[in-house]
N, C-alpha and C positions, 0 to 999 in steps of 0.2 A: 572909413568904412570898416565895420567889424569883420574879423576873419571868418566868422561863421556865415555871414551874409555873402562874402566872396565865394566861399565853398558852395553855398546853395544856389546863388544866382549870378554873382558878379564875374564869374570866370568864363562866361559864354563868349564865343567870338562874335564880332559884329562885321559889318561890311567894310570897316576901316581898320580893324585890328585883329590880331590873333587871340585865341582863347588864352587866358592867363594860366589855366590849369587844364591838363588833359582829363578826359572823363575817367580814366583809370585812376589817376591820382585823386580826383574829386571823390570817387567812391571810397578810396582808402582813408581819406581825411574825414569823411562822414563818420566812420567808426570812432575816430578820436573825438569828434564833436559830440557824438552820443555819450561817450564816456565822460566828457567834461560836463555835460548836462546832468548826467546821473550823479557824478561826484558832488557837484554844487548843490544838489537837492536831496542828498542822503547823508548818512553818517558813515564815517570811515570804517566802523566795525562791520558794516554790511557789505564791504567789498569782497568780491569773490576772485581769488587768484586764477581760477580756471578761465574766467572771462577776461582777466587782465593780461594774462601771459601772452596771448597772441599780439596784443597791442604793444607790449614791452619788447617782444622779440622782433617785431617789424619796425620799431621806431627809427633805427638808423637807416634802413633802406628807404623808408618813407621820407625821412628828412633829406636824404640825398636826392630823391626824385623831386621834392619840392624845391630844393636849392637849384637844381639843374633847370627846371621849368621856369623858375623866376628869372634865371640868367638868360634863357632863350627869349623870354618876353621883354626883358630890359634891352637886350641887343636889338630886338625888333623895333622898340621905341626909339633907340638911339639912331638906327638906320633911317627911320622915318623922319626924325628931327634933322639929320644931316642932309636929307634929300630936299627939305623945305627951304 
């Protein structure tokens, strides 16, 4: 599954598993997804630092959140597997 699909639909909780991503992280990742879309469909000379700076400055905290939430999800899956 593509990461953009996970962010937009695949991270929802179900009756049998936790959400992969919190809604807070989902929102933050959507900004990076929008940038990726813009960058792939435009030319580099049209990039605006004023729009990029918030993404760059928040990259480390967002990455840390993503790493932590994936760890929580994997631990959940491991516990479920061990219980089976």
